[in-house]
C-alpha positions, 0 to 999 in steps of 0.5 A: 116687257121685251121692249122695256127690257132692251131699253133698260139693258141699253141703258145700264150698259151705257151707265156701265161704260161711263163708270168703267171710263172713269175708274169707277169700277165697283159701280160698273161691277154692280151695274154688270151684276144688274145686267146679268140679273135682268137677262136671267129673269127674262131667260127664265120667263120663257120656261114660265110663260106658256105663250112665250115658250111656245113662240120661242119652241118654233111655231114661227120657225118658217117665218124666222127662217125666210128673214134669216134667208133674206138677209143672207140673200139665199133660198138655202134651207136653214134648220140646224142653228148652232149658237157659240160663247166664251165664258172667262175671268182673266182667261182662267178656267175659260170655257166654250159652249155649243148650244143647238136649235133645230127648226127653232127648238133647242135640242139639248142632247146635242149640246157640248162644252168645251174647255179652252186649251191652246189659248193663255190670256184674255182673247175671245176671238182666239177662243172661238177659233180654237172652239170651232176648229175642234167642233168641226173635228166632229162631223159625227155631230151633224152639220149646221146650217147656221152659226151664231157667234157671240161677238162682232167682226173679229169673231166673226173672222175667227169663226170664218178662218176655223171653217176655211182651215177645215175647208168647210162651205156652205155655213151661214155665219153671223156675230151677234155684238152684245154692246149695241145688239148688232148682227154682223155678216162676214164681208159686210162693212156695216152691221144690221141692227137686231131691233130692225128684224122682225120680233120673232127673228130678233127673239129667237136671236136673242134666245140663242145668244142667251141659251149659248151664254147661259151654257157657257157660263155654268160650265165656267163656274163648275170648273172654277168650283173645282179649281177652288176645291182643289186649292 
């Protein structure tokens, strides 16, 4: 099922881009709904399938950690991983999310949500920069070993700038681009295909990405509902 999911999502995303290019916007919107529906099904399946849930709760963490260390060429200990995503429609009621995994297990008490305050219009890059800048005003939240950002090179560069502005060093950073399922590392020209990594690490990255997306989207919907009620 996991392999079929990846193939199906790739086909749907390709069809969605083609429809948008032809200005068939209703068709593109319907395909986007299908993509989100499939992603949600597999996200909820994690909680319904005990074997899958056990794997994702971190019993393979040592293997995942070794793979991340190999990718980054480091022997540095990796325990706390934070995932970040942005949710907005035309820039309205934009939100950011921070989800936390410790040794591969979600630490939901450490999750944080952000209402975007300084960015006008649609700019995921600037929104990521704001969220990371605000996050690192709070060292009492704990210091991550690894940040996984939703997006590609522009988002990674924005996150890197946020860290540099706070003079924070020693944190590994990568961006996971949804479109082609590729991992972008700072300073590296070519991305790493997610499916080139061992399955346990690929699934972990997908889980962090999906969870950060879910959390940002949930808060975004809540703010939009409040806004509608106030009108």
